Steps between C-alpha positions, in 0.01 A plus 500: 500500500199297613541125552283415198693741280831352618374153414398607150833678449686179583333309213692488175186533290167648589179378352130550527303175507255458214251340731457354843238248605420454868332193644416423861412176673273365602250584232713683242596198290881535508545139382285569193706813429826302519363224277375758249842667487677165454253401228598813304877454527677479165863431583614449859366458854729521802358409842632544853274358769518441871193277508359347182204267539259655248391237249345758261821704484714188460271373223520837321881481512496148354263608223725798423799265490311277254438808280878550481530767768823471699384461861748483789423485871700566818342379824585525868676195648186407697331412168727193480306344789167687495219243470294698249779674308455523125878452452460132405229583246706777339822300483316191372365709211844623398502841665840594637442508877772622735526519878650807665634370832763770550268715711314435825191527280471595135191711567447639150162495330586611149414410142669682212330459164666575166745747655213743530252414775579444868252322724579549868350576840431312819302235309654153528402266219269295724132429551522637856628831363210507254222399737598565862774760535500876466734535200589739220626444148635754253551448129727777380565548129841665499801367305752695713363350820478158334867526406599564860290208622649279226852590613404407856341174378822410316712576808291254702501240222880514499518363854191278493508123453282280279184385678499154649217376718610406851304333774416680817771413746381281784665576834823300527497379138741603224367712216406288196385589152216330319680499165 
């Protein structure tokens, strides 16, 4: 059995995606594609992000939240001290924002929309990823895949902590929170 066949055989359910969008950066407008997908959410948006400094994506999440969409975010621990992190903005606007500090890095770049669409790829949710880096972004419309990503999101949420902004630690000084 070929490796790809073995992988498919190990899945409980097989599915054929109804559509896949591919975006590349720079120049392929992945941020616009993410914002467009968020703008069309009708029920729920789950985010896992290693680096999240994109104001347009953060604003789209806040606007979705205001429309009554349940938006929840899990970020890497570095986002608690990152100067340009959108974590403060999201939490300030009532979006449940969690920090996954269990891992050396929580390197996910995933958005699950309405239990149907999965946005993933190398693309971090940052301006540098949009404008400077060689990146890729996939939007995959597949409820079976979305279910698997949702299960993974929930597993990480279970061990994540609520976001709290912390100052960058100065050498020799104790860690302090701003709250």
